[in-house]
PAPA-184413 format. One line per 10 residues: number of its first residue (from 1); for each residue y, x, z of C-alpha. Coordinates in steps of 0.001 Angstrom, whole numbers, plus 500000, padded with zeros to 6 digits. Layout:
NUM) Y/X/Z ~ ...
END
This chain:
1) 883257/788963/442537 ~ 879506/789075/442044 ~ 879570/792890/441744 ~ 881629/793153/444932 ~ 879047/791018/446759 ~ 876176/793177/445478 ~ 878087/796317/446520 ~ 878652/794893/450015 ~ 874953/794094/450372 ~ 874025/797612/449263
11) 876451/799190/451731 ~ 875132/796985/454562 ~ 871555/797913/453665 ~ 872383/801625/453651 ~ 874093/801295/457043 ~ 871022/799587/458512 ~ 868759/802325/457106 ~ 871085/805024/458438 ~ 871233/803452/461907 ~ 867464/803128/461976
21) 867156/806740/460901 ~ 869502/807864/463699 ~ 867543/805797/466172 ~ 864270/807321/464989 ~ 865701/810808/465451 ~ 866082/810152/469187 ~ 862391/809416/469461 ~ 860602/812689/469931 ~ 857007/813407/469042 ~ 855060/813916/472280
31) 851729/812877/470794 ~ 850158/816333/471251 ~ 850362/816162/475061 ~ 846875/816129/476559 ~ 847221/817183/480186 ~ 849158/814563/482147 ~ 850322/814065/485712 ~ 847887/811201/486076 ~ 844999/813546/485277 ~ 845957/816487/487465
41) 847442/814866/490576 ~ 844651/814504/493105 ~ 842356/816923/491258 ~ 841439/819880/493535 ~ 841030/822065/490449 ~ 844816/821814/490023 ~ 846178/823180/493278 ~ 849929/822691/493774 ~ 852598/824727/495532 ~ 856367/824800/496033
51) 857798/827717/494124 ~ 860826/829953/494317 ~ 860903/833531/493069 ~ 864038/834700/494879 ~ 863784/838167/496417 ~ 867341/838557/497736 ~ 869462/836951/500450 ~ 871541/835127/497839 ~ 870736/832917/494891 ~ 873511/834644/492977
61) 870875/837258/492179 ~ 868436/835350/490014 ~ 864808/836454/489631 ~ 864139/837929/486207 ~ 861594/836572/483766 ~ 859323/839632/484309 ~ 859458/838979/488075 ~ 858632/835313/487549 ~ 855725/836290/485307 ~ 854354/838518/488074
71) 854510/835588/490477 ~ 852874/833235/488000 ~ 849922/835555/487504 ~ 849461/835857/491273 ~ 849531/832085/491752 ~ 847256/831485/488794 ~ 844720/833877/490325 ~ 844898/831781/493515 ~ 843907/828643/491602 ~ 847418/827171/491530
81) 848127/825152/488391 ~ 851063/822951/489417 ~ 854443/824177/490688 ~ 857323/822332/492267 ~ 860979/823302/491783 ~ 864079/821791/493370 ~ 867064/821897/491048 ~ 868199/822809/487556 ~ 871721/824055/488286 ~ 870574/827661/488597
91) 868848/829599/485846 ~ 865539/829850/487692 ~ 864018/826587/486453 ~ 864699/827337/482791 ~ 863513/830934/483185 ~ 860343/829687/484852 ~ 859627/827445/481878 ~ 860317/830299/479475 ~ 858016/832583/481463 ~ 855158/830067/481375
101) 855517/829597/477639 ~ 855614/833359/477027 ~ 852464/833894/479084 ~ 850742/831125/477131 ~ 851558/832945/473930 ~ 850094/836142/475391 ~ 847103/834495/477095 ~ 845793/831443/475204 ~ 844494/828810/477590 ~ 846787/829834/480472
111) 847536/826702/482497 ~ 850597/826125/484656 ~ 852541/822879/484926 ~ 855685/821742/486675 ~ 857162/819064/488878 ~ 860790/819639/487908 ~ 863301/818794/490615 ~ 866794/817397/489985 ~ 869005/817835/493045 ~ 870915/814734/494213
121) 873933/814628/496567 ~ 876223/812004/498039 ~ 879816/811914/496879 ~ 881878/814533/498755 ~ 878786/816497/499828 ~ 879463/820219/500371 ~ 883236/819635/500328 ~ 886015/819640/502929 ~ 886337/815871/502600 ~ 885725/814260/506008
131) 883509/811445/504737 ~ 880289/811509/502725 ~ 880107/808393/500543 ~ 876399/807621/500693 ~ 876259/804938/498020 ~ 878149/806913/495368 ~ 877002/809823/493233 ~ 878270/813341/493443 ~ 879704/814166/489990 ~ 877012/816801/489704
141) 874146/814277/489838 ~ 874499/813101/486245 ~ 874642/816721/485078 ~ 871432/817502/486988 ~ 869593/814550/485508 ~ 870788/815287/481963 ~ 869698/818904/482274 ~ 866296/817885/483671 ~ 865872/815607/480644 ~ 866816/818409/478237
151) 864334/820834/479795 ~ 861580/818226/479745 ~ 862228/817523/476078 ~ 862081/821251/475328 ~ 858942/821864/477417 ~ 856967/818578/477430 ~ 853703/820529/477505 ~ 854710/822064/480860 ~ 856910/819535/482687 ~ 854615/816737/483871
161) 856784/815224/486615 ~ 860493/814856/487348 ~ 861445/814465/491015 ~ 864819/812820/491555 ~ 866236/814467/494671 ~ 864748/816502/497484 ~ 864953/814978/500960 ~ 867978/813163/499572 ~ 867488/809917/501517 ~ 866512/811174/504977
171) 869359/810817/507461 ~ 868957/814186/509136 ~ 870100/815739/505832 ~ 873562/814906/507109 ~ 875536/816950/504589 ~ 874291/815158/501482 ~ 871924/812196/502044 ~ 872297/809146/499813 ~ 871295/805513/499987 ~ 868063/804581/498138
181) 870175/802758/495542 ~ 871344/806115/494151 ~ 867802/807413/493716 ~ 866691/804067/492302 ~ 869438/804186/489665 ~ 868327/807583/488359 ~ 864621/806770/488518 ~ 865257/803635/486461 ~ 867350/805693/484027 ~ 864467/808106/483450
191) 861947/805293/483132 ~ 864179/803749/480470 ~ 864233/807024/478545 ~ 860442/806997/478617 ~ 860338/803498/477166 ~ 862752/804545/474416 ~ 860547/807475/473485 ~ 863128/810067/474544 ~ 860761/811363/477241 ~ 856955/811459/477149
201) 855340/808169/478069 ~ 852917/810131/480279 ~ 855711/811847/482248 ~ 855660/810674/485862 ~ 858883/810023/487766 ~ 859215/810199/491535 ~ 861508/811273/494355 ~ 860331/813815/496918 ~ 861390/812887/500424 ~ 860536/812756/504098
211) 857837/810317/505178 ~ 860420/808238/507071 ~ 862498/807777/503905 ~ 859471/806196/502235 ~ 859183/803548/504945 ~ 856803/805400/507233 ~ 859390/805869/509992 ~ 862124/803777/511605 ~ 863288/800391/510397 ~ 866722/801828/509513
221) 865077/802984/506266 ~ 863511/799611/505436 ~ 865948/798365/502825 ~ 865465/796219/499699 ~ 866550/799152/497510 ~ 863799/801316/499014 ~ 861255/798604/498246 ~ 862485/798491/494652 ~ 862316/802270/494451 ~ 858690/802255/495578
231) 857945/799836/492766 ~ 859906/801916/490235 ~ 858357/805370/490771 ~ 855032/806356/489244 ~ 853845/807811/492544 ~ 855249/808583/495990 ~ 855907/812195/496943 ~ 856248/812292/500736 ~ 856924/815181/503145 ~ 855350/815833/506526
241) 856067/818767/508841 ~ 854115/818930/512087 ~ 855591/822393/512669 ~ 859138/821067/512917 ~ 857931/818297/515161 ~ 856528/820779/517680 ~ 860165/820845/518812 ~ 861647/817502/517744 ~ 858685/815249/518514 ~ 856316/817363/520632
251) 854066/814711/522196 ~ 851122/815912/520110 ~ 851788/819612/520621 ~ 851628/820350/524327 ~ 848361/821390/525962 ~ 847175/818272/527863 ~ 845916/818467/531439 ~ 842299/817923/530418 ~ 842431/821052/528220 ~ 843940/823448/530745
261) 840472/824870/531441 ~ 839960/825922/527797 ~ 840365/829473/526530 ~ 843647/830382/524843 ~ 842022/830316/521414 ~ 840457/826915/522090 ~ 843848/825540/523162 ~ 845405/826797/519926 ~ 842695/825286/517747 ~ 842931/821981/519563
271) 846722/821915/519074 ~ 846260/822592/515362 ~ 843703/819763/515138 ~ 846334/817464/516613 ~ 848882/818820/514117 ~ 846673/817873/511193 ~ 846176/814423/512699 ~ 849968/814128/513059 ~ 850430/814834/509326 ~ 847673/812415/508340
281) 849226/809679/510485 ~ 852575/810113/508729 ~ 850837/809985/505353 ~ 849003/806807/506361 ~ 852251/805234/507603 ~ 853759/805591/504130 ~ 850643/804166/502480 ~ 850715/801220/504885 ~ 854363/800432/504169 ~ 853742/800626/500424
291) 850741/798322/500592 ~ 852613/795811/502745 ~ 854908/795409/499717 ~ 851899/794524/497592 ~ 852133/797866/495767 ~ 849167/800112/495038 ~ 849915/803517/493527 ~ 849161/807164/494332 ~ 850772/808844/497340 ~ 850821/812641/497343
301) 852380/815206/499677 ~ 855424/816810/498083 ~ 855894/819225/500968 ~ 854193/820455/504073 ~ 853900/823935/505484 ~ 853967/826138/508561 ~ 856305/829104/509073 ~ 854992/832416/510403 ~ 858174/833709/512098 ~ 860962/832078/514098
311) 863521/833207/516653 ~ 864666/829598/517079 ~ 863126/826355/518319 ~ 859636/827162/517086 ~ 859239/830717/518371 ~ 858423/832440/521638 ~ 861355/830891/523521 ~ 860605/827427/522216 ~ 857510/825614/520960 ~ 855510/828836/520437
321) 854339/827435/517127 ~ 855128/830074/514517 ~ 852705/832881/513784 ~ 850314/833770/511001 ~ 847231/832513/512807 ~ 848473/828952/513343 ~ 849988/828917/509861 ~ 846686/830028/508375 ~ 844759/827370/510262 ~ 847123/824639/509083
331) 846963/825814/505479 ~ 843180/825729/505410 ~ 842962/822411/507250 ~ 845485/820543/505081 ~ 843923/821903/501898 ~ 840428/820849/502959 ~ 841576/817360/503991 ~ 843632/816793/500829 ~ 840924/818113/498486 ~ 838328/815855/500102
341) 840591/812822/499768 ~ 841936/813298/496235 ~ 845479/814039/497417 ~ 847710/816716/495936 ~ 849682/818854/498400 ~ 852628/820881/497131 ~ 852249/823411/499914 ~ 855498/824951/501100 ~ 855605/827646/499911 ~ 854325/830420/497670
351) 856548/833360/498663 ~ 858988/834120/501468 ~ 862571/833568/500309 ~ 865255/835335/502380 ~ 868220/833381/500985 ~ 867304/830220/502851 ~ 868745/831503/506136 ~ 870681/834544/504957 ~ 872561/834954/508246 ~ 869390/835023/510343
361) 866534/836889/508722 ~ 864183/835884/511562 ~ 864935/832217/510933 ~ 861874/830120/510157 ~ 863174/828952/506760 ~ 862772/832488/505435 ~ 859109/832727/506429 ~ 857139/829800/505006 ~ 855559/831808/502190 ~ 851884/832650/501844
371) 852989/836088/500609 ~ 855835/838084/502144 ~ 858498/840266/500541 ~ 856303/843347/500901 ~ 853682/841736/498638 ~ 851397/841240/501630 ~ 849150/838202/501717 ~ 849400/836463/505080 ~ 846382/835450/507140 ~ 846061/832109/505329
381) 844874/833883/502170 ~ 843372/837137/503452 ~ 840061/835904/502079 ~ 841448/835989/498535 ~ 842342/839654/498938 ~ 838832/840365/500236 ~ 837425/838575/497186 ~ 839451/840817/494868 ~ 841233/838041/492993 ~ 844520/839979/493046
391) 843016/843139/491619 ~ 845340/844613/489001 ~ 848214/842286/489964 ~ 851463/843470/491538 ~ 854714/842064/492858 ~ 857719/844274/492200 ~ 855326/847141/491634 ~ 853400/846608/494875 ~ 849720/845632/494905 ~ 848810/842565/496964
401) 847534/843756/500346 ~ 846958/842046/503707 ~ 849347/841730/506615 ~ 848195/843552/509756 ~ 845968/845580/507404 ~ 843544/842677/507704 ~ 842991/843351/511423 ~ 842514/839961/513106 ~ 842574/841412/516622 ~ 845984/842951/515948
411) 847250/839639/514542 ~ 846021/837693/517574 ~ 848094/839899/519873 ~ 851186/838183/518414 ~ 849810/834655/518842 ~ 851131/832528/521713 ~ 849500/829501/523290 ~ 851517/826269/522984 ~ 853321/825087/526128 ~ 851581/822650/528437
421) 852590/819015/528382 ~ 854232/819538/531744 ~ 856331/822425/530396 ~ 857432/820339/527415 ~ 858457/817444/529644 ~ 860475/819820/531821 ~ 862271/821140/528743 ~ 863032/817657/527418 ~ 864408/816604/530826 ~ 866579/819722/531007
431) 867968/819125/527505 ~ 868688/815491/528330 ~ 870607/816510/531443 ~ 872577/819137/529497 ~ 873570/816563/526894
END
């Protein structure tokens, strides 16, 4: 009997040791991580940009690792050190991480980091089901999060942030938006993995969404779950798009009566000044809502940008907003403001991507890039071509040149003055009557 008791104690002890050993195996060693999100967010030496390397009108044709490497070298030369991606259910995110690691092996000291996006949908999104269930997960969501965790564990020296969802809470994303409770669940899940040592303690978790979804807009977004989400994330990643609002909310855009005497160029510059103010006001609205909750944490801009082409609402027949000159002005203005205020802007975006509106190649979504498909730098970064920073670099075999051959006068011939306030009011009245 005594021997049986001793044997039982030994077995119990071995089981405890084994369980502890298994538990320890889950804890990964992230102690070598030096560069963290906390250090680089808000630092103008670590410029950020939204990144996609797609060259074709479909995402079925994935960019190759050599193509991604070309893009990385171009962005690195521009001073970009932090990229934002949107999902992990295509091969691009993993290939991007592989490409960064391979370049680091070839070029010691090469720096490029990632805000890794995990796409989030409502139940029944992108299906023939008549109802989107906003407070339930799409089955794919758990797969996205698990894959984002795996990639972060494999590349902890590169992935510094995980963003749960992209514009997943804003109601105009009608096909797939979810209630804040869904985002909160996955943010808390990732924060728990950090506490368990399964993700780096220094990894920052956020969600990247429209300013209104973060409390800066209408009261329909002001829900207890949103307030809890604001407390749960490590920082807020909010979006602001004055360009889209030149059509949807154009009060700031039209040329006012007291500016009708100005030259065309002066009217354009004044409209772009108001556009920057519009973006800053949306940023400040989010900060105000956060602080009213008694919360104080960083707020950065996960997306803003200005398209250069549109045959829709923003083009010649609409707001007259899209061209390279206005886009270039906005890029320089938002960068200067954010750098001076310690705010990171993930500018949208690095390269034109024709898959975004495959059925309409003149659609604005295809033309937000700073560099087009012909490897031409748009007006926003002509100065970098002049400075020679792209010397020796190519994209798909093409050297980086300037649109319009760098001729500003030729570019300005394609630039339209925004409508007057009176013209905008006439349009809004006509649309109201038609509806």
